[in-house]
C-alpha positions, 0 to 999 in steps of 0.5 A: 491432489487431482487437477482439473482438466481445462486448467492444469493449475487449478485444483478441484478444491477451489470453489468459486461458485459464490465469486463475483467476476470482476469485483475488484477490477475498477480498484486494480485499474486505478493503481490500488497498491498491495504491499505485504509486509513481514509479520515482525514489522506488522506488529507495530501497525494494526490496520492500513491507516496506521501503515498509511500515517507512519509512511506519510511522517516519514515522507514529511521527514525526507521532504524536510531533510532534502529541503534543509539539504538544498539550502532551504533550511527549517527557518525558511518560514514555510510549512511542510505538510503531509504528502497528500493521501492517495485515496 
């Protein structure tokens, strides 16, 4: 494969004619996190909403466990809610 003269990492096959410069720059600057999960895990999560729901549930369990370990057991009358969604 022949490489382009101005950038040795760019192959001639790359075509950006329909691309929009900076299309996702704002989202990136806001701190969007991209996480790649392994295929065996992805089988259980069809989309990003299911991943977020599962992680919020796990976070709530962790919070509840930490409070219980600190002596603020489950019977303290406080309701543990899910961590806020980062949307």
